[in-house]
N, C-alpha and C positions, 0 to 999 in steps of 0.2 A: 199343675199349672203354676204353682207357687215357685218362684225362682228366688234364691237367696241373693241379696245384693252384696257386692264386694265390700269388704271391711277395710277401713283405712287406718286401723290401729296397728302401729308398728311394734310397740313394746309397752308393757305395764309392769310396775313394780309391786302391785297388789297381787298376792298369791291367790286370792279368792275372786279375782275379777272375772265377770261374765258379761259378755257384750249382749245388749238387748237389741234384738232385731225388731225393726219397725214393720212387723207383719200385719197385713190387713186381716181384720177379723172375718171369719168365714160367714158368708151371708146365709141366713136361714131361708129355706124355700117357702115362699108364700103359698097359701092355699090357692087352688085353681080359681076360685070365685073372685079373688083379689088381683088376679093377673090379667093384664090387657096385652094381648099379642097382636102384632101387626104382620100381615102376610103380603109380600110384594113379589113381583116377577122381575127377573134380571136375565139379560143375555149378553152383557158386556164382557169382553175378555173371556168368553166361553165358547169360542168358535161357532157362534150363532145358535148354540143350544140354549134352551130355556131352563131356568132353575127357579123354583119357588123358594123364597127366603122367609123364614119366620124369625122375627126379632121381638125383643121386649120381655124375655123370660128373666125372672128374678129368682135366683136360687143357686143351689149347689151344682157344680158341673156334672156330678153323677146323675142327678135328677133330670138335667137337660139331655144327657145321653140316653136315658131311659125313654123320655118323651120322644126324642128323635127316632129311636129304634121302633117305638110303637107306631109312629106316623108312617115311617117307611114301610112297615109291614102291612098296615091297613091300605096304603096306596099301591102296594105291590111294585115299588120301584126302589132304586138305589138313592143314596144321598150321604150326607155327612154332617157332623157337628163341628163347627170351627168358630172360634172367637166369640162365643156366646150366641151364635146363630145356628139355626137348623136349615140345612140346604136339602131340598127334595128335588130330584131330577124331573123336569117336565112342568107343565102348567096344570097344577092341581089346586089352585087357589080356592075354588068353590068347594071342593071336597074337603080341603083342610079346614076351612071355616066351619063346615058342618061337623066334622069330626071333633074339632077343638071345643065347639059349643056343646056337643053331647058329653064331652069329658068334663065340662064345668068351667072352661076358660072363656074369657071374653075375647073373641077374635074378630078382626075386621080386615077387609082387603084395602090395600092402598093403591 
């Protein structure tokens, strides 16, 4: 997900010049007890189909992917992880709250 920004340096006379990228430090994944996840239901721009959206995860994208995969497996449905959100197909808000609470996360419906 990290994209390098374009560099505007045209020429440098210093043979040892190295450009410093302003990279964002990678966020450490907080333990489940310190995370507050919000679960909402959305059906806008989805052809009338409902999607449960989980937001508020703080951590590495790999850990978010793992959590999304676990939740999709436990619910027995499809879904995806996009832009820091977990999308689960269908209205599984109650089940997701229960699953996340048993995993140690603080989860609530919106």
